[in-house]
C-alpha positions in Angstrom: 0.0 0.0 0.0 2.8 2.4 0.8 4.5 1.7 -2.5 1.2 2.3 -4.3 0.9 5.8 -2.6 4.6 6.6 -3.2 4.4 5.7 -6.9 1.1 7.7 -7.2 2.6 10.8 -5.6 5.8 10.5 -7.7 3.8 10.5 -10.9 1.6 13.3 -9.8 4.6 15.4 -8.8 6.3 14.6 -12.1 3.2 15.8 -14.0 3.0 19.0 -11.8 6.7 19.7 -12.5 6.4 19.1 -16.3 3.3 21.5 -16.5 5.2 24.3 -14.8 8.8 23.8 -16.1 7.6 23.1 -19.6 6.4 26.7 -20.1 10.1 27.8 -20.2 10.4 26.0 -23.6 8.7 29.0 -25.2 12.2 30.7 -25.3 13.7 27.5 -26.6 11.2 27.3 -29.5 11.8 30.9 -30.5 15.6 30.3 -30.3 15.1 27.4 -32.7 13.3 29.8 -35.0 16.1 32.3 -34.9 18.6 29.6 -35.7 16.6 28.5 -38.6 16.5 32.1 -40.0 20.3 32.4 -39.6 20.8 29.1 -41.5 18.5 30.2 -44.3 20.3 33.5 -44.5 23.7 31.8 -44.8 22.6 29.2 -47.4 21.1 31.8 -49.7 22.9 32.3 -52.9 23.7 35.7 -54.4 20.8 36.7 -56.7 20.3 39.5 -59.2 17.9 42.3 -58.4 15.2 40.9 -60.6 15.6 37.3 -59.3 15.6 38.6 -55.7 12.3 40.5 -56.2 10.7 37.3 -57.8 11.9 35.2 -54.9 10.5 37.7 -52.3 7.1 37.5 -54.0 7.2 33.7 -54.0 8.4 33.3 -50.4 5.7 32.8 -47.9 5.2 35.4 -45.2 7.2 34.9 -42.0 5.2 33.2 -39.3 5.0 35.1 -35.9 6.9 33.4 -33.1 5.2 31.2 -30.5 5.8 33.9 -27.8 4.1 36.5 -30.0 1.1 34.3 -30.4 0.8 33.8 -26.7 1.2 37.5 -26.1 -1.8 38.0 -28.5 -3.8 35.7 -26.4 -3.0 37.6 -23.2 -3.7 40.9 -24.8 -7.1 39.8 -26.1 -8.3 37.9 -23.2 -6.7 39.8 -20.4 -6.1 43.3 -21.8 -9.5 43.7 -23.7 -12.0 41.1 -22.3 -11.1 40.8 -18.6 -10.0 44.4 -18.3 -13.3 45.7 -19.8 -15.3 43.6 -17.3 -13.1 44.9 -14.4 -13.5 48.5 -15.5 -17.2 48.2 -15.8 -17.7 46.6 -12.4 -15.2 48.5 -10.4 -15.1 52.0 -12.1 -18.1 52.7 -14.3 -20.8 51.3 -12.0 -19.4 52.8 -8.8 -19.0 56.2 -10.6 -22.6 56.1 -11.9 -23.9 55.1 -8.5 -22.0 58.0 -6.9 -23.4 60.4 -9.5 -27.0 59.3 -8.8 -26.2 59.8 -5.1 -25.1 63.3 -5.8 -28.2 64.1 -7.8 -30.8 62.5 -5.5 -28.9 62.5 -2.2 -29.1 59.7 0.3 -32.9 59.6 0.1 -35.2 56.7 -0.7 -35.5 58.1 -4.2 -31.8 57.4 -4.9 -32.2 53.8 -3.7 -35.3 53.3 -5.9 -33.7 54.9 -9.0 -30.5 52.9 -8.6 -32.4 49.7 -7.9 -33.7 50.1 -11.5 -30.7 51.6 -13.2 -28.0 49.3 -11.8 -29.4 46.0 -13.0 -30.5 47.5 -16.3 -26.9 48.7 -16.9 -25.4 45.4 -16.0 -27.9 43.5 -18.2 -27.2 45.8 -21.1 -23.4 45.5 -20.7 -23.7 41.7 -20.5 -26.0 41.4 -23.5 -24.3 43.9 -25.9 -20.6 43.5 -24.9 -19.8 40.5 -22.7 -21.9 37.9 -24.6 -20.8 38.8 -28.1 -17.2 39.1 -27.0 -17.4 35.8 -25.2 -18.6 34.0 -28.3 -16.0 35.8 -30.5 -13.3 34.9 -28.0 -14.2 31.2 -28.2 -13.7 31.3 -32.0 -10.5 33.4 -31.9 -9.0 31.4 -29.1 -9.6 28.0 -30.8 -7.8 29.3 -33.9 -4.9 30.7 -31.9 -4.6 27.6 -29.7 -4.4 25.4 -32.8 -1.9 27.8 -34.3 0.3 27.8 -31.2 0.1 24.0 -30.9 1.0 23.4 -34.6 3.9 25.9 -34.6 5.3 24.4 -31.4 5.0 20.8 -32.8 6.7 21.7 -36.1 9.6 23.4 -34.4 10.3 20.7 -31.9 9.0 17.5 -33.5 8.8 18.1 -37.3 6.0 17.6 -39.6 2.6 16.3 -38.2 1.6 12.8 -39.1 -2.2 13.4 -38.7 -4.8 10.7 -39.3 -4.9 8.8 -42.6 -8.1 10.2 -44.1 -10.3 13.3 -44.0 -13.3 11.4 -42.9 -11.4 9.9 -39.9 -10.2 13.4 -38.9 -13.7 14.8 -39.0 -15.3 11.9 -37.1 -12.4 12.0 -34.5 -12.9 15.7 -33.9 -16.7 15.5 -33.6 -16.5 12.5 -31.3 -13.9 14.2 -29.2 -16.0 17.3 -28.8 -19.0 15.3 -27.8 -17.1 13.2 -25.4 -15.4 16.1 -23.7 -18.7 17.9 -23.2 -20.3 14.7 -21.6 -17.2 14.3 -19.4 -17.5 17.9 -18.2 -21.1 17.2 -17.2 -20.0 14.1 -15.5 -17.5 16.1 -13.4 -20.2 18.5 -12.4 -22.6 15.6 -11.3 -19.9 13.9 -9.2 -19.7 17.1 -7.2 -23.1 16.4 -5.9 -22.0 13.3 -4.0 -23.3 13.3 -0.3 -19.9 13.5 1.3 -18.6 17.0 0.3 -14.9 16.5 0.4 -15.2 13.3 -1.7 -17.3 15.1 -4.3 -14.9 18.0 -4.4 -11.9 15.7 -4.9 -13.5 13.6 -7.6 -14.8 16.7 -9.4 -11.2 18.2 -9.2 -9.8 14.9 -10.6 -12.2 15.2 -13.6 -11.2 18.8 -14.2 -7.5 18.0 -14.0 -7.8 15.1 -16.4 -9.9 17.1 -18.8 -7.5 20.0 -18.9 -4.6 17.6 -19.5 -6.6 16.1 -22.3 -7.0 19.5 -23.8 -3.3 20.3 -23.5 -2.0 17.0 -24.9 -4.6 16.4 -27.5 -3.0 18.8 -29.9 0.3 16.9 -29.8 -1.3 13.5 -29.9 -3.6 14.5 -32.8 -0.5 15.7 -34.8 1.2 12.3 -33.9 -1.7 10.4 -35.5 -3.2 9.0 -32.3 -6.9 8.3 -32.5 -9.3 9.2 -29.7 -9.4 5.7 -28.1 -5.5 5.7 -27.8 -5.5 9.2 -26.2 -8.1 8.3 -23.6 -6.6 4.9 -22.8 -3.2 6.7 -22.3 -4.7 9.1 -19.8 -6.6 6.4 -17.9 -3.5 4.2 -17.7 -1.4 7.1 -16.4 -3.9 9.2 -14.5 -1.7 10.2 -11.6 0.7 12.0 -14.0 -2.2 13.9 -15.8 -3.7 14.7 -12.4 -0.6 16.5 -11.5 -0.2 18.1 -14.9 -3.7 19.6 -14.9 -3.8 20.6 -11.3 -2.2 24.1 -11.5 -4.7 25.2 -14.3 -7.6 23.7 -12.5 -6.8 25.5 -9.3 -6.2 28.9 -10.9 -9.4 28.7 -13.0 -11.4 27.9 -9.9 -10.4 31.0 -8.0 -12.6 33.6 -9.8 -16.2 33.5 -8.8 -17.4 34.6 -12.3 -17.6 32.0 -15.0 -16.6 34.6 -17.6 -13.5 35.7 -15.7 -12.6 32.0 -15.1 -12.7 31.6 -18.9 -10.4 34.5 -19.4 -7.9 33.1 -16.9 -8.1 29.8 -18.8 -7.6 31.4 -22.1 -4.5 33.4 -20.8 -2.8 30.4 -19.3 -3.8 27.5 -21.5 -1.3 28.3 -24.3 1.5 27.8 -21.8 0.1 24.3 -21.0 -0.1 23.6 -24.7 3.7 24.2 -24.8 4.3 22.1 -21.8 2.2 19.2 -23.1 4.1 19.4 -26.4 7.5 19.2 -24.7 6.5 16.8 -21.8 7.4 13.1 -22.1 5.2 11.0 -19.7 6.3 7.5 -18.9 5.6 4.9 -21.5 4.8 2.2 -19.0 1.2 1.9 -17.8 0.3 2.6 -14.2 -0.6 -0.4 -12.0 -4.1 0.8 -11.3 -5.8 2.4 -14.4 -8.8 4.7 -13.7 -11.6 4.1 -16.2 -13.3 7.5 -15.8 -14.2 7.8 -19.5 -16.1 4.5 -19.7 -19.6 6.0 -19.1 -19.1 9.0 -21.4 -17.7 6.7 -24.1 -20.8 4.6 -24.1 -23.0 7.7 -24.2 -21.0 9.2 -27.0 -21.2 6.0 -29.0 -25.0 5.9 -28.5 -25.5 9.5 -29.5 -23.1 9.3 -32.4 -24.8 6.1 -33.8 -28.2 7.7 -33.5 -27.1 10.8 -35.3 -25.6 8.7 -38.1 -28.8 6.7 -38.5 -30.9 9.8 -38.8 -28.6 11.3 -41.4 -28.8 8.2 -43.6 -31.3 8.2 -46.4 -33.4 5.0 -47.0 -32.1 2.7 -49.7 -33.8 -0.3 -51.2 -31.0 -2.8 -51.1 -27.6 -1.4 -50.2 -24.6 -3.3 -51.5 -22.7 -3.2 -48.3 -23.8 -2.5 -44.7 -23.1 1.0 -43.4 -20.5 1.0 -40.5 -21.0 3.5 -37.7 -18.1 5.3 -36.0 -17.8 4.0 -32.5 -15.0 4.0 -29.9 -13.9 0.5 -29.0 -12.3 -0.1 -25.6 
């Protein structure tokens, strides 16, 4: 029993260390980019003026560095989104409340007027600014996250392998999104267990594993791993991924607002993408795998099969039976 606890803690500490130390590889990736630029400059042959202009037109535009992409994420999510919410709640609203207090004094009229104006301003700000910006941020962040992951993978590991066909790529992405959504709901439900500290721990375990899946999935997808292999790897090495996702899970749980928590996640998550790309978990499986994805896999298979059946058009006598995409364990 003591050896089991020691090995569990050792793997969790290793994952925690990799998630934090791995962020320093941002400078290493940018250094590799600078070295490649120097090599290209040295290997270039002297060209005539006309040939140089033609080569400049044919040359693809230089990609921004990984660090620049991460700074863009911080500027958008922290400098624009989070800062605008903070200014509204801590500067604009108190200033308007103070202005109404000066106009109406401390009478009951002021309280009645502010009881109407305050919620109306908050609702208007949320509907016309926060909600559209939140939806836009989801789209922009997903593109930037993918861009950061692909750039980091190319600079440290070479050309992505990907899955063998476009249909498998689409099916894998859709199935992964459905499964992650169901797993997030499962993590919220286990928090309702009668014993509070057990529910809190199991819910935290779900969030840590889910964040680790988010961070490592970019690398594994570029390596050509299918969804069943990615999930089995996490289940067989769950202490490592518990430790890896722990810092992000704790930091995103600190804000009381869901919107602010999303901003914190979007600011920090690119760093964990870099850490996941550079981390090398143990290849040997843990002695006690944790099959936390079993239920959501069954549900995802059921939903996916039903959606495929509804999308099929009736045929008189098909030549071959239609195979549905399912995740086999």
